[in-house]
C-alpha positions in Angstrom: -11.5 50.4 -44.7 -11.4 53.9 -43.3 -10.7 56.8 -45.6 -10.6 60.6 -45.4 -13.3 62.4 -47.4 -12.7 66.0 -48.3 -15.7 68.3 -48.0 -16.7 72.0 -48.2 -19.3 73.5 -45.9 -21.4 76.2 -47.6 -24.5 78.3 -46.9 -27.0 80.4 -48.8 -29.3 82.6 -46.7 -28.7 80.3 -43.7 -29.6 77.1 -45.6 -26.4 75.1 -45.1 -24.9 72.3 -47.1 -21.9 69.9 -47.1 -20.6 69.8 -50.7 -18.7 66.8 -52.0 -16.6 67.5 -55.1 -16.9 64.4 -57.3 -15.1 66.3 -60.2 -11.8 66.8 -58.3 -12.0 63.8 -56.0 -13.0 60.1 -56.4 -16.4 59.7 -54.7 -17.2 56.2 -56.2 -18.5 53.6 -53.8 -20.1 56.0 -51.4 -23.5 55.0 -49.9 -24.8 58.5 -50.2 -28.2 58.2 -48.4 -26.4 56.7 -45.3 -23.5 59.2 -45.6 -25.9 62.1 -45.8 -27.7 61.1 -42.6 -24.3 60.9 -40.8 -22.7 64.0 -42.3 -25.8 66.2 -41.8 -26.2 65.3 -38.1 -25.5 68.4 -36.1 -24.2 66.5 -33.0 -22.4 63.5 -34.5 -21.5 64.8 -37.9 -20.6 68.0 -39.7 -24.1 69.4 -39.5 -26.1 70.6 -42.5 -29.6 70.7 -44.0 -28.5 68.8 -47.1 -25.6 67.0 -48.8 -24.7 68.1 -52.3 -22.7 66.0 -54.7 -21.0 67.8 -57.6 -20.3 65.6 -60.6 -19.7 65.5 -64.3 -22.6 65.3 -66.8 -23.0 64.0 -70.4 -25.8 66.6 -71.1 -24.6 69.7 -69.2 -21.5 71.3 -67.7 -21.9 69.6 -64.4 -24.4 67.5 -62.4 -25.8 68.0 -58.9 -27.4 65.4 -56.6 -29.1 66.4 -53.4 -29.7 64.4 -50.3 -31.7 65.5 -47.3 -30.7 65.1 -43.7 -32.9 62.0 -43.5 -31.1 60.4 -46.4 -33.8 60.9 -49.0 -32.8 62.2 -52.4 -34.6 65.2 -53.9 -34.9 66.7 -57.3 -33.8 70.3 -56.8 -32.7 72.9 -54.2 -32.4 76.6 -55.1 -30.0 77.6 -52.3 -28.0 74.5 -53.0 -27.5 75.2 -56.7 -26.3 78.7 -55.9 -23.7 77.2 -53.5 -22.7 74.6 -56.1 -22.2 77.3 -58.8 -20.3 79.5 -56.4 -18.0 76.6 -55.6 -17.4 75.9 -59.3 -16.4 79.5 -59.9 -14.2 79.9 -56.8 -12.3 76.7 -57.5 -12.0 77.6 -61.2 -13.7 74.4 -62.5 -15.3 76.5 -65.2 -14.8 80.0 -66.7 -18.4 80.2 -68.0 -20.5 83.0 -66.5 -23.6 80.9 -67.0 -23.5 77.2 -66.1 -25.7 74.4 -67.2 -26.3 72.1 -64.2 -28.0 68.7 -64.6 -30.4 68.0 -61.8 -33.3 65.5 -61.3 -35.5 68.5 -62.1 -33.8 69.1 -65.4 -31.1 71.5 -66.6 -30.9 74.6 -64.3 -28.8 77.6 -65.3 -27.1 79.7 -62.6 -25.3 82.9 -63.5 -22.9 85.1 -61.6 -24.9 88.3 -60.7 -23.5 91.8 -60.4 -22.8 93.1 -56.9 -21.9 91.4 -53.7 -23.8 90.5 -50.5 -21.2 91.0 -47.8 -18.5 88.3 -48.4 -20.9 86.1 -50.4 -21.2 86.2 -54.2 -24.7 86.9 -55.6 -25.9 84.2 -57.9 -28.9 84.5 -60.3 -30.6 81.3 -61.2 -33.0 80.6 -64.0 -35.3 78.3 -62.1 -37.4 77.4 -65.1 -41.2 77.4 -65.4 -43.3 76.7 -62.3 -45.6 73.6 -62.6 -49.1 74.4 -61.5 -50.9 71.2 -62.7 -51.8 69.1 -59.6 -50.9 65.7 -61.2 -47.4 66.9 -62.2 -46.6 68.5 -58.8 -47.8 65.9 -57.6 -50.9 66.4 -55.6 -53.9 64.0 -55.5 -56.2 66.6 -57.0 -57.1 67.9 -60.5 -56.0 71.1 -62.3 -54.6 74.1 -60.5 -54.6 74.0 -56.7 -55.3 77.6 -55.4 -56.6 78.1 -51.8 -57.7 74.4 -51.6 -59.1 73.9 -48.0 -57.0 71.3 -46.2 -58.1 70.2 -42.8 -55.4 69.3 -40.2 -56.5 68.5 -36.6 -59.7 70.6 -37.0 -57.7 73.6 -38.5 -58.5 74.5 -42.1 -55.6 75.8 -44.3 -56.0 77.2 -47.8 -53.1 75.7 -49.8 -51.7 76.8 -53.1 -49.5 74.1 -54.7 -46.6 74.7 -57.0 -43.6 72.6 -58.2 -40.3 74.2 -58.8 -38.8 70.8 -59.6 -40.0 69.6 -56.2 -43.5 69.9 -54.6 -44.6 72.9 -52.4 -47.7 73.7 -50.5 -47.9 77.4 -49.9 -50.1 78.7 -47.0 -50.8 82.4 -46.4 -51.0 83.4 -42.7 -51.4 86.6 -40.8 -48.2 86.4 -38.9 -45.5 84.0 -40.2 -43.2 84.7 -37.2 -45.8 83.6 -34.6 -47.1 80.6 -36.6 -46.5 77.1 -35.1 -44.5 75.8 -38.1 -43.1 72.8 -36.2 -46.5 71.7 -35.2 -48.2 71.8 -38.6 -45.3 71.4 -40.9 -44.8 67.7 -40.5 -48.5 67.0 -40.5 -48.9 68.7 -43.9 -45.7 67.3 -45.3 -46.9 63.7 -44.7 -50.6 64.3 -45.6 -52.0 61.6 -48.0 -52.8 64.5 -50.4 -49.1 64.5 -51.4 -47.9 61.2 -52.8 -44.3 62.2 -52.6 -44.7 64.3 -49.5 -44.3 68.1 -49.8 -42.4 71.1 -48.7 -44.6 73.6 -46.8 -44.3 77.4 -46.8 -46.0 79.7 -44.3 -46.2 83.1 -45.9 -47.1 86.6 -44.7 -47.6 89.3 -47.3 -45.9 92.5 -46.1 -46.7 94.7 -49.1 -46.8 94.5 -52.9 -43.0 93.9 -53.1 -42.2 91.9 -50.0 -43.3 88.7 -48.3 -42.1 86.9 -45.2 -41.7 83.1 -45.4 -40.9 80.3 -43.0 -40.5 76.8 -44.4 -40.8 73.2 -43.3 -38.6 71.3 -45.8 -39.5 67.7 -46.8 -37.0 65.4 -45.1 -35.1 68.2 -43.3 -37.7 69.9 -41.0 -37.7 73.7 -40.4 -34.8 75.4 -42.1 -33.6 79.0 -42.3 -34.3 79.3 -46.0 -35.4 77.4 -49.1 -34.8 78.7 -52.6 -37.4 76.6 -54.4 -39.8 77.4 -51.6 -39.2 81.2 -51.9 -39.8 80.8 -55.7 -43.0 78.8 -55.1 -44.2 81.3 -52.5 -43.6 84.2 -54.8 -45.4 82.4 -57.7 -48.4 81.7 -55.4 -48.5 85.3 -54.2 -48.3 86.7 -57.8 -50.9 84.1 -59.0 -53.3 85.3 -56.3 -52.7 88.9 -57.1 -51.2 89.7 -53.7 -47.9 91.1 -54.9 -46.2 92.4 -58.0 -44.1 90.3 -60.3 -40.8 91.1 -58.5 -40.8 90.0 -54.8 -38.3 90.2 -52.0 -38.7 87.1 -49.9 -37.7 87.7 -46.3 -36.4 84.4 -44.9 -35.1 83.5 -41.4 -31.6 83.4 -42.9 -31.7 86.4 -45.3 -33.4 87.8 -48.4 -33.9 86.3 -51.8 -35.1 88.3 -54.8 -37.7 86.4 -56.9 -39.0 87.5 -60.3 -41.7 85.7 -62.3 -42.4 87.0 -65.8 -45.4 84.7 -66.3 -43.2 82.1 -67.8 -39.7 81.7 -66.1 -38.9 82.2 -62.5 -35.5 83.9 -61.6 -34.0 83.8 -58.2 -31.1 86.0 -57.0 -29.3 85.5 -53.7 -26.0 85.0 -51.9 -23.8 81.8 -51.7 -20.9 81.5 -49.3 -18.1 79.0 -48.6 -17.9 78.6 -44.8 -15.0 76.2 -44.3 -13.2 73.1 -45.8 -12.2 70.0 -44.1 -11.9 66.2 -44.1 -14.1 63.6 -42.4 -13.3 59.9 -41.7 -15.7 57.5 -43.3 
């Protein structure tokens, strides 16, 4: 049976999402991995990096599920949770200034930040503590992974691994803009060192307060931004002594402000509703 499915297209620093509101509308019976592949297709669907499903939760204010463009489900998305929170506030689903959102990476707490970024609200997210132990990221190594030499097609990369609810391999390069991300990204993502695959960040340090980052996202390919990737990159830069504890991460789609106090990581950035619509399924 064909039905019309309401959706909202959203973006945060160019990382774009199709959000399905399972609080206001009945989303039962949806084959979400298959639906994600169709909806995220930029030629035959709506077009997005990921599909977000907003739902109710027994342990938090709301829940968020995240599906990549290839249909795989992931634990967490920093830009996605800012968009989800912005949607909740705009549609008056909650009056709380700080929300508890249940994700597969645990409870994440976005707050409405002061100021505006153009037409987009600024959202500050408590991203929790970064995971630095290899087995918990997971990486098939022991202890902290800082500048581990990974060989790909005769090229050696020093990788620093961090989990922000999902795995990241951060690589520092001389020129992020010129780096062949699409060549090396998928090779590193699918390397046997990473049992659940990995997101890959290619990072250029500009000064003590700024880094430039390009990202190859697990299951989605190169995207304009990644909130957990920006957080992981900042943690790696701070850990290596390359930057201060507050870092502006310059992404292809905009700027995220990341702060790591040695315990918790905070991310601040924009979230914007682009358009609403309905799609036949």
